[in-house]
N, C-alpha and C positions, 0 to 999 in steps of 0.2 A: 621424137619432140617437134611440135608445132602442128602434128596432124591432127584433124578434127574427127571427133566420134559424135556424131550428133552436134549438140549445141556446147560441146564440151573440147578443150583444147588439149591434149596430150602434153604433159610436162617432163616426165619420166618414168622409166619402168622401176616398180618396185617389189613384184614377186612374179614365179612364172612355176606352170606345174602342167601336169598332163592334159589337164583340160584347157587350158588358156594362158592369158596374161593379167596382170593387174597393173594399172597404171596410174599413177597420181596425175590428176588432171584438173582443170579449172573451167567455170563456166564463162564462155568466150562470146555469148551473142548479146552482152549487156544488160541482159534482164536483172542480174543480181553478182554479186563477186561471192564465189564459195570455191572453196578446194574440196574435191571427191575423190574418190576411188572408183575407178573403171574398170570392170573385168569384162574381157573380151574374149570370147571363144576362138580357139586356133582357125583361122581360115580354111586350111586343110580338113580338119575334122567337120567344119558346118559344110563345105561343099560336097564331103564323101557321104552324106547324109546320116552322119553318126548322131547316136540319141544324146551325145554331149550338148548340143544347141537345146535339146527338149529339155535337159537338166538344168540349163542356165535359166529358161524360163518359168521352169518349175521353182526355181530358187527365188525369181522373182515375186511369183505368186505366194512362198511361204513366208518371205520378210515381210511382204505387205500385211500380214495378219500378225506381226510381232512389233510390240511397242514396249520396249524395256530401256531404262537408261545404260544397261549393262549390255546391250545387243545393238550392233551395226544398224542403223537405220536406212533403210531403202529409200533413196530419193529420185530414182528415175530408172529408165530402161527402156529399150528399143532396138532397133536393126540399123546397121551401117548401110551404105550406098551398095554395097555388095552382099547385102542380105545376111550379114553376120550378127548374130545377136549379142547385145551387151547389156550389163548391167551397172548401174551407179548407186553407190553407198555413200555414206559419210565416211571420210577418210579420218583414219585413226593414227594418228603420229605417234606411236608408240613401240614398245619391243616386247617380245615374246615374254610372258610372265616369269618363267624361271631365269631369263637374262636379266631383267629389271629387278627382281629380287637378289640376284647376285651382284648387281652393279651398283645397288643402292644398299647392299649389305644388311637386307632386312633380318630381324630376329624371328624365331619360329612363330609367335604370336601374330606379328604382322602378315607372313605369310599365309597362315591359317585365314586372316581377315579377306584376305583376296580371294581364297577358295570360296569363302562363304559367299560373296558377291556373284562369283562365277557360278556357282549351284543355284543360287536364286535366279540368276538369267535362264539357265538351262531350263530349270523347272517352269519359267514362264512359258518357253517354248513348249514343252510337254503338256501344259495346261491347255495349249491350243492345237494339242495333236500332233506336233511336229517333233520328231527326234532328229539330232544333231547327226551323230553317227561317227564324227570325226573329230572329236574333243581331244584336242592337244595344244603344247604350249604355243605354237606358232599361231594357233587359231584363237588365242587368248590373249590379246595386246593391252599392255598396261601404259597410259600415260598419267601426267599429273594434271589435275583438275581440281580448282580450289585448293592448292595446297596438300592434297592427299592422293594416293595414288587411285586409279580408276582403270580397272580392268573391262575391256570390252569383247565380247565374243563374237566372232565374225566365221564367214564361209560355211554358209548352209547348202554348199554346192551339192552334196550328197545327201542333204536331208531327207527324210522319210515322212509322209504322213502315216499316222497311226491308222488311219482309217482304211489306208490301203496296204494294211500289213502283209496281205497276200499277193500283192502285186508289185513289181518294181518299179512302177511308174504311176501318173495321176492319169485321170480319166481323159484329159485334154492332150497330154503328152507322153503316150505309152512309151516306155525304154526299152531298149534290147535285153533280154537276158541272155547273159554271158555264161551263167553257172558260178560266175566270181563277183565278189564285191568291192567296190573301191574302199580301201581302207588303210590305216597307217600301224603297221604290226605292232610297234611299241607299246601303242596305247589303245588297241582293239580288244574288245572283249571275245572270247573264246567261242561264242555262239555265232559271231560275225564270219567265222570261217566256214561255217556251214551253210552253204545257201539253200538248204531244205528249210532251215528253222527260221520262225519268224524275227522281226526286229523290235523290241520292245525298248520302253525308257531306260530299262535297265542296263542296255548297252553305254547309254550317255553315264549312268553312275558309274560304271566300270571306268570309263574313259576319264570321268573328274576324279577318280580315286588314283589313276595312272599318273595324272597330272599332280595331285597332292604329294604322292609319292615321290616323284622326282623333284619337287619344290623343296620337300624336307630333308630328302638325302642326296639330292645331287646325282642320283642314278634312277634308271627307268626299271620298273618293277621285274622284268623279265628280259633285260637288254635288248636286242634287237633280232629276237628269234622269229624267223621268217615263217615258221609253221604254227606260230599263236602259243599263247600262254599255256602251261600244264601245271596243275597245282597252285597251291599258294606262294607268293614271293616271300623272300627274307623279311623278318620284322625290320621296319624301319629303324629301329634304336640299335639294331645290330649291322645294318647294312651301312650305317655311317662309321661305325668302328672297323669295317673290313677294308677300307682304304686306308693305306699306311703312309701318312704325309711324311715327307722328309723332316719338317722341322718340328722342334717341339711344341711350339706354338700351335700347329696345325694339329697336332694330336691332343692338345687341350681343347681346342675348339671342337673337336669330333667328340672328345669324352662329355662335354658340356651339350652339346647337341643330343647325343644319345640319352643322357639323362631328362632332357626335356620331352624327348619322343617316347620314353619309356612308359607304358600303362596306356593312359587312354589314346592316345595318337596311333599307336601301334595297333590297337585292336579297331580303331575307326578305319584305318587304312586296309588292314586285311579283310575287314567286313565289305567295303566298298568293291575290293579286288577279288572277292571270292568267285572261284571257276564256275560255281552254281549261280545261275541268276536266282533263283528263290531264296538263297541265302544273304544276297547284298541288301542294303537299304531299300525297301520299297519303292523310294522315288528321291530325286535330286533335293527335295525339300528336307526329307527326313535327314540326309546327310548332312545338309546345311544347318539342320537345328542341333544336331549332335556336335559338330565343330562349334556351334555357338555354346552350347553347354559346357564344352572343353574350356572356352575363353571366360565363360562365367563362374568357372569352377565348380559347377554342378554336375551331379552323376551322368555319364553318358549312358546312352541306349544300349550300345555296342558291349557294355560290360555288366556283367552279373552284379546285381544290387546288394551285395553282402552288408551286414551292417557295419562292420569297421570301414569298408570303403566309402558309404554313405557319409558316416560320420567325419572321415577324412575329409571329403569333399566339402563338407560343410564347415569344417574348420579352416581350410584353405579359403574358402568365399567370404567368410566372417572373420578374417586374422584379428582384426583390432578388437571387435567384441568379444571374441574368444581369448583373448591374451586379458583382455580386462577381466573377465569372468574367472580366468584361470588364476589371477592376483586376489581376485576377491575370495576364491575358494580356498586358497592357500592361506590367506589371513583368517578366514573362519575356522580351517583346521587348527591353525596355530593357536586361535582364542581357544577353541574347544578342547586344545591340548591343556593350556593354562588350566583351563577351569577344571578338567579332569583331574590334574595333580593336586591343585587345591582342596577339591572334594575329597581326593584321597588322602591328603594331608590332615584334613578337618576329620575324616573317620578314624583315622588312627589315633589323633590327640584325643576324641570323643571315647576311643577304646581304652586308651591309657587312664583318662580319667575314670571311666566306670570301673575299671581294674584296681583303681587306688580306693575307690570308695568301698568295693567290695572287701579290700585287705583292711581297712580302716574298720569296716563293721565287724569283720571277723575278730580283728584283734580286741574291739571293745566288748564283742559277745565272750572273748575269752577272759579278759579281766572281769567282767561282770561275773561269768562263771566262777572265777576263783574266788572273789570276796563273798558270794552267796555260798559257796562252798565252807567258807571259814566263820559262818554266822554261829554264834552260841545257841541260836536256836536248832541248827541243825547238828552241831558237834556235839554239843552237851558239854561234859566236862572232859572230853578227849582232846589230847595236844594234836594240833595241826603241824604236820611237817612243812 
């Protein structure tokens, strides 16, 4: 505390990792008042000629190309008097996305909305040929802005330019190839464990899917397996029921959550987390689109569009209109029923009348025949019985 890094005064330590430390700091040269986050490479690594310093310089170059409200903005960068590089970004006073969701007791739909914004931010980086490669809850901080939750993606420290997919460094700052990649096992795509495979945007789609899975179920897709994921994870709707809460209320919440996840969110998560990159969503934008379709009650692309599924989605999306139409249809059916009954009664009455006419005609013909047969012109003098 009180130490100067360039024009910034360190206030306190907010995070620490293998590459360096992140401090909360403020502008101290009087130019303007601003609280920032300062990431400084560990002095021992910088002096030892490690490629970590080059990684930090590369992160500065990458962030300079990104301009999105849900990505931490690059503010400044430089080197300390000892030649240690540092990076200055906006300070996000928030909590990891999973922590924020639990502390604020967000429902499923609110959690999905956070992931839509996160996926859109990552897609912005992809469109500028940058892959994050370390999407995880601690790299997606959420704070309140204008009365709403606002997620911000940060820490592009191990980000990779798509144009350099065959090289572990940029042209200006080549990085040491160690045969290992920096990654977080619980959220890393299977292909990141194989240094011979190229890194594509699909790795970030997997990371977003892993964060979504944990956000919805409270569990990581494959736990903390150090060897990487193998196969598909348990369906989210089933995963939430595998935890056996002690309280009856906890079981009720788990059952309610399972019902909300069953169906669309199950298939969305499993598609984003598919072990085969070719079978995941083609982009982070496609994943965001499907999550928005779920929120809007429209059919999601991850599911087969059967007729009953599409009709069901339509009914859920237009509940009021469908209810009104159902009432009108019921009234029409009742009216048609009464009309059919009336027509049936009318037909029966007409049939009865026609039958009566036929009987009357037959009776008249019979009487006419009897009188004709009794005529003297026909019988002569013969007596009629």
